[in-house]
N, C-alpha and C positions, 0 to 999 in steps of 0.2 A: 656438480650436484652431489649432495650427500644423501646417503640412504642408511636407514637402520635395518638390520637383518636379524631374523630369528632363525636359530638352528632347527632344522627338521632332521628326521632320522637319516636321510641320505644326502641332503643338500641344503643350501641356504635358500631362504624364501624372503623376498622383498616385502617388508611390512609397511613402511612409510617412506615417502620421498620429500625432501625439503629442497625447493629450488634455491640456488644461490648464484650470485654473480660476484665472483671474487670470494670474499669471506663474509658477505652480508646480503640480506634480502634487498632487492631493488623493486620498487613499485613503478609500474608503467601505467600510462593513462590510455584507456580505451576510447574509441570514438564516442561512446555513450557518455563519457565523462567519468565513468567508474574507474577505480584503480585495481590493479591485479599484480601479483608477484610475477616478475619475469621468470620464465621457465625455459632454459636452454634446450631441454629435451623436447619440449613442445615445438619449439622453433625447428629443431632438427627433423622431427617427425613430419612437419608440414612441408619442409623442403624435399624430403624423401618422397612424399606423396605427389609432389610435382614432377617426379621422375628423375631426380638427381641420385647419383651414386652415393653410397654411405660415406665414403671418404670426403666427397664434396660437401655433403650436408654437414658433416662434423666440422670441416674447416670453416664453413660459413657461420655456423652456430658459435664456434669458438671465437672467431673474429668479432662477431657482433656482441657477444657477451662482454667483451672488453670495452666496447663503445657505449653500451647502455648505461645511462645514469638515472638517478631518481627523477621521476616525472617525465621521462622520454615517452613520446606518443607512439602508439602501435603503428600508426601510419608511417612515421619516420623509420621505424624498425623494418617495416615491409619494404620501403624504398631502399634502405641500406642492403637488405637481403638480396633484392633484385640486382643491385649494383655489384655486390660481391659474387653472386652466382653466375652472372652473364658471361664472364671470361672462362669460367670453368665448364659450364654446360648451358649454352644458349637456349636449347630447346626446353630444358627444365625451367630456366629463368622466364621464358615467355609463358609457360603454363602457370607458373607461380604468379606472374604479373596479371594474367587475364582471369584468374579464378575469382568467382563471385560467391560469397557465402550465401546459401539459400535463406530466404526469409523465414522467420519462425512462424509456425501456424498458431492462430489464435483460437 
């Protein structure tokens, strides 16, 4: 992931983030049929929310980033994630596998 930073008086501030997979943007296909840029940080955050340690989430996200190709379906990415996470943290893998996204309110 690459980031542009703007200097502030005391520290650096993140101003924009560009998701990358290798040196190029990769579009993945969502269940709805829409396409979206693959975001390794988003994947890592979701694995951490399932209860995985930071180092396990980083390892899983790094491994999957190398597998993801143009047009990969998010359902495949989810299965790969579960497969990668299970030997590292079975409890987090189960939580990730059973999570259901709440339906949007109309």
